[in-house]
N, C-alpha and C positions, 0 to 999 in steps of 0.2 A: 298711151300718152294722152289721147283725147279724153279718155275716161278720167284719168287723174286730174287733168285741168278742169273738167266739168265738176268733179267732186269738190274742188276748192272755190267754186264760184259762190257768191253770196246769194241767199234766197230773199227775194223781195215779196213782201206781203202787200196786197192791194188794200187800200183804205177807201173810205167814203170821200165825198167832195169836201175840200177844205182841210183835210187831215194830212199829216205828213206820213210818208210811207216808212214802215219799219224794216230795217235791214238786219238779218241775222245770218251768221255764217253757218254753213251746212257742215255737220259733223261727217267724218269719213264713215263709209259703210262698214258695219261690224259683221264679220262672217263667223264669229265665234258662236252665235246663237242659231245659226242656220244649219240644217242637216248637210253633211258632206255628200252623202249618197242616199237618195230616196229609193229604197228597195221596196217596190210594191208587193213583192211576194212575201215580205216579212210583216206586212201590215195585216192585222187581224180585223176584218170588217165585222160590224155588228150584224145580227140576223136580219133586221129590217133592210139594211143596205144590200145584203146578199139576195134577198127576195126581190128587191127593186131591180137589181142588175139582172137577175134571172128573168124577170118580166120582160126586159128589153131583149135579152137573148132569145127567149121563146118567140117574141114577135118577129125577129129576124129569121128564125127557123121556119115559122109559118109562111113568111114571105117566100123563102127559098122553096119550101114544100109545095107552093102553088104550081111550080113547074111540073112536078110529078102529077098533081091532081088534074091540071089542065090537059096534060098529055093523055092521061087515062080517060078523061071525059071526051076528048076529041076522038080517040080511037074507038071508044064505045059507041059514039054516035055516028061513026063513019059508015058502018054496015053491020048486019047481024053477025058476021064472022068476027068483026072487031069487038063487038059486045061480048061474044063468047070468049075471045082472047083475054080481055080484061077480067071477066068473071072467073076464068080458070086461074089467072095469075093471082087474083085475090083469094081464091079458094085453096090453092095448092102451093103457091109460090112463097117461100120463106122470106125472101128479100122484100117482096111487095107487102106482105103482112107486117114485117118489121117496120117498114117505112110508114105504113098506115097507122100502126100503133104509136109510133113516135110522133106523127103529126097530130093524132087525137090527144096524146099526152100533152104536147105543147099547147094545143088549143085549150084543154082543160085548165092547165096552169095559168095560161095567159088570161083566160076569162076570170078565174078566181082572183088573181093578182090585180086585174083591172077593176073588179068590183071593190077590192080593198082600197085602191087608189081613189075610187069615186066616193067611198065612205069617208076617207080622210079628207077629201075636198069639201065634204059637207061639215067638217069640223069635229068629227069623232075619231078618236084614236090618235091624236096628234102628240100626246105626251109620250115620254119614254116607255112607260109601262103599257100604254095603249098600242104603241108601235110594235113593241115586242109581242104582245098578245095577238095583234093582227097578223104579224108575220108567222107566228106559230099556227094560227088557224088556217092561214093560206097554205102552209105546207101540209097540214093534216088533211084538209079538204081536197087538195090537189093530189095527194097520194091515194086517197080513196077513188078519185076520178081516174087516175092512171091504172089502178087495179081493175076498175070496172071496164075501162077501155080494153085492157089486156084480155079480160074474160070474154068480151064481146068479139074481139078480133080473132083470138086463138080458139 
């Protein structure tokens, strides 16, 4: 009821000094042009948008991965036995290697995507074609870094 009465109120446009104010009635809101249900899973994002979203996700993963890295660093510096424990986990532990490979992969992608954003901040690759090419190069270079990290870790 309050919304209905609000929609019927006149809209007053402010004017300069000495001018009369213009009053125009507000039209009712049209819901025919609005989407009824915005289903985000049905929207197909362009490749540059997916790369940008992935850049944010990789940053979050790196932040969370710092917990593992700080723990391993603390244990390895606590004593010679702690250092041997971390070294054995990295050398023979599947889960530790998988986490390390994931963190290195996220770091590689985050670095490449960050460089892409810096290049775009300098004014290069801001067109549709440039954004598409930059996103493709980011994926290709990141894939190479992920493979190189996998070879190094495993």
